[in-house]
Steps between C-alpha positions, in 0.01 A plus 500: 500500500782735589662446169181549328436832676859609411451429134165685489649795678795524260338413175315836452815717534683266268216519259492868502887517448461255213239715350691817534800331338292380216359847457811706505792265476444340170656560154165520317394841328238551768753450783756730340242759438375489858853539619574785291172664566566438866822667476352815322229500755721490805718769351193720429362447839812576678550805277145593577575484866803736449302731277202490748765585787656775301154645417406499861828674598461754217126575594600561854828687444367723198140571619193455292546779241883431405425124501208563257733694271762225519229234423379704203859530345605160573183369338587686181854339519342164529269556219728666243797288592317172443379629152824667367680179410266448203384177629847349464490356862194301421586401132829359647312223633366425143821585286759317716315159518430531119861576414624214721247255342594593152870512566533874402790568724623811324163664547491383858833653589407811315171538698653441838736813453321713251163495678651664804693764310193582302275543792744703687560730210130569427398534867783752551359708211146468613597596849653823379184579313297440812714726694439769243136436524500540880681843477244608221190391715658622831240788537226226511690254732493496874820691598595220752491242226728669236846416632382128581378473147835608366671235718240254380621566131863433613381170647330376186800361284629277785144385580449409125830315466428303808169386363671380184759318699212335694345357191829369384572338822144338535535356152791287642315406805735718706221637714689626787731700272208649323309598807724538808687826374180670419275387791740415783818702446323818381247505788786430743691791376191736516452412847867546595546833324177646636563371844858658484356826391241491786764427767736757389223764528419582132170614411357174347241647249410380160810626341729323742304169469518514117881552516527195718282308255686615200840408650350153599372429140838582338708299753272186467508511129876538464553204746253288303666582182848376616361180641279430196795560247707246686230235500421563128894476430491144655171403339511625132806409281690788358426565131376748235205719596197591272266788592156484367366818646207496268402159578529559873278804477245317285444246789555758774287794412162299512613357834582850605132602439387217708738586774433870470124471527547260783715745687253788424222285627702438822599856566207705360323490840794658685572758238133613468454507876798736521319735267180510697574436865761597763849360508409339845217311339733372234724375764229312666393344174860413415523333825202269414651413177822396652331297755325306237817461295543133616215400278653653195831336583355143449388605167830662414689191617321260275504742211875552527562117523283380227537768223815360342375154520185572318712639222739200511210235488333691215815524300542119545142452370399300816147606543401234756785601723422866463133452590583288810754758607258790458245320718750446760609855509144621533425262811816613664419876444130495621485286815813655676365846407166403654670392823720819507196718453305346793806540721578869408136599544492335842826690603420823310443738797825420692706507181366841402554619850865445461512794254334720770170508681345722234565234218240255667224706337594323164401153639173473321661600176697179520184292448405685178870491353534122587202409270678599188823322590324184578298499176813558306680211677220264387645477151862495588776653289321469165614842386865353495355195310354719226817710474725207464279330248491799262164653607639808632278728301160369622633487849611869479147588372347330805725682748438837310117456540548425879728788538258739340216355713716552812588859402140593427375334828777671706409836371134441568539346853819630653379875540195380699625177669870549518689175583192295490412628156849421372500151642153434356612639160803271490315176615228554237757561234709181599176298489436624155851434386481135643175429310664636173818293538295187578297540188813575281692192621186287445448625157868522386654198673195279592613501869277519816718731708301508822608353835166326536227368256484261207822467306 
């Protein structure tokens, strides 16, 4: 009897361990994807904790008004910096697997170097033009935001190159190299530099915070470049290089439209809110968005892990393998997102209180904003699927329609309802976008891209 009791007591833990090993420790595509997605998710969660901590410190050190200005300028940096690479960071996950599959090594070598030089040159020129625009529009811009906006222009070239290097690293499954410099090193430097300024007694306003952010972006990008060049040197054999700039742009520009409209959809609420409401209310809304970021990270992790594999399986013509992989990606996007949403809503008030007692007023906004994120998670990273399989144009159209809807709804609802209206407008637009993408994939690819229902 004692032996039987011992066996019954030890069997369940052993069974759990065996299931975990089977789930994460295998060499199958599903296991590799889960490990890579798990790596990305852990990095993003840890970076979110750093970002959350830094935002809490900045909100308390700077005060509501300066914090609102900083959030406004940093939002522009995130938006423009993610668009100014012409979609190269995303198209890298399509072009690199295709070059490898077809044995086009000269084009591969040319892309790995030429894509970064091209994005740096173009983003530098655009940044100078934007700085000129800030000067020309200065009479109509809040005086406290002018110098931070100039610093934001200085930040953009490094931000763009870092995004390009992220796409190259992910295409080689070097997830830590792609993400750690941007999301861990950069956030750590922002915290360290702003904390140092605060301790030394400097006035930590929006300008000082933007200088710290600019320095962090440049330092993280240069360090990432050094390590990436070393790894590529050991992974890619030396040889001639071919530069197909026209071909790269032909693939990248439609993807840029998708990425741009997605980013506009993501940031329209904050930007419109800034125009109609106080900087303090913008800060509260931004705190809500940051608190819900964990849900978006799950979607991001699966999209970053699966995109280049979608392109690879499609290039190989293996439709059955592609279909099974898509279904797997959707399941592992939605159900973890659902669990994260429930957890964040349960802990919302104490998390917002960390920013300051006045930020708790945004708690009910969380429920409105969470609806859109959860609806989008129900179809997984299908926008990456469409981009990788050559359906960038129709995907861009879907995002464009969702963005226009979001902009119109924000302009209609924000003046009257503030953050509640911004959250409602974004959730409605995300739901509309989800329906469109589901229908497009159903018609174009014949796939049922929903986490539940008949397949």
